[in-house]
C-alpha positions in Angstrom: 60.5 24.2 -88.0 62.6 23.0 -85.0 63.7 19.5 -85.4 60.9 17.5 -83.0 63.4 15.0 -81.9 66.7 16.2 -79.9 69.9 14.3 -78.4 71.2 16.0 -75.7 73.6 14.8 -72.7 70.9 15.7 -70.1 67.5 13.8 -72.9 65.8 12.9 -75.1 62.4 15.0 -75.8 60.6 14.7 -78.6 57.4 17.0 -79.7 54.4 16.0 -81.4 52.2 18.9 -82.9 48.8 18.2 -83.8 46.0 20.5 -85.5 42.5 20.5 -84.2 39.6 20.0 -85.6 36.3 20.5 -83.7 35.4 20.7 -80.0 37.9 17.9 -79.1 39.7 18.9 -76.3 43.1 16.0 -76.1 44.4 17.2 -72.9 40.9 16.7 -71.1 40.9 13.2 -73.1 44.3 12.0 -72.6 44.8 14.3 -69.1 47.9 13.0 -68.7 50.7 15.4 -67.8 53.2 13.5 -65.5 56.7 12.9 -64.4 57.9 9.1 -64.2 61.1 7.7 -63.3 62.3 7.9 -66.7 60.6 10.5 -68.3 58.1 13.1 -68.5 54.9 14.5 -70.6 53.5 17.9 -70.8 50.2 19.0 -73.0 49.5 22.6 -74.3 46.4 23.0 -76.0 45.1 25.9 -78.3 41.5 26.1 -79.9 43.7 25.2 -83.4 46.5 22.9 -82.0 47.1 20.0 -79.9 51.2 19.9 -78.1 52.5 17.2 -76.5 56.1 17.2 -75.2 57.9 14.6 -74.0 61.6 14.7 -72.1 62.9 11.2 -71.5 66.4 9.8 -70.0 66.6 7.2 -72.8 65.7 6.3 -76.0 63.2 3.0 -74.2 61.8 5.5 -72.4 61.4 8.2 -75.0 59.5 5.2 -76.9 56.8 3.9 -74.3 55.9 7.5 -73.5 55.5 8.7 -77.5 53.6 4.7 -78.4 51.6 5.4 -74.9 50.3 9.1 -76.4 50.1 8.4 -79.8 48.0 5.1 -78.8 45.4 7.4 -77.0 45.4 9.9 -80.0 44.5 7.2 -82.3 41.6 5.9 -80.0 40.1 9.9 -79.8 40.5 10.4 -83.7 38.8 6.9 -84.1 35.9 7.9 -82.1 35.9 10.8 -84.0 34.9 9.5 -87.5 32.1 6.8 -85.7 28.6 8.3 -87.3 25.6 7.5 -85.0 22.8 7.0 -86.5 19.7 9.1 -85.6 16.8 7.3 -83.7 13.4 8.4 -85.1 11.4 8.5 -82.4 7.6 7.3 -82.8 4.8 9.7 -83.3 2.3 9.9 -79.8 -0.3 9.8 -81.6 -0.3 6.0 -82.4 
């Protein structure tokens, strides 16, 4: 596997890959394919994997973009773990 964090003269790059479970669409929920002054974020999603690629001009911009994406992923994963109780409907014959 390639090094997920690469430093070159032009930019810092980080790649995050997650194996997906269930029918969650990370790209749809996060919706952050953006260009900023010092970084850019792109996403790719298949039925089994979600990949985020961040390119930044400096380490601070890379860290900020990583933190934003990771925060969104944590929220999605937390919501997925919540168990919603089923509501019983009362009989109409009462």
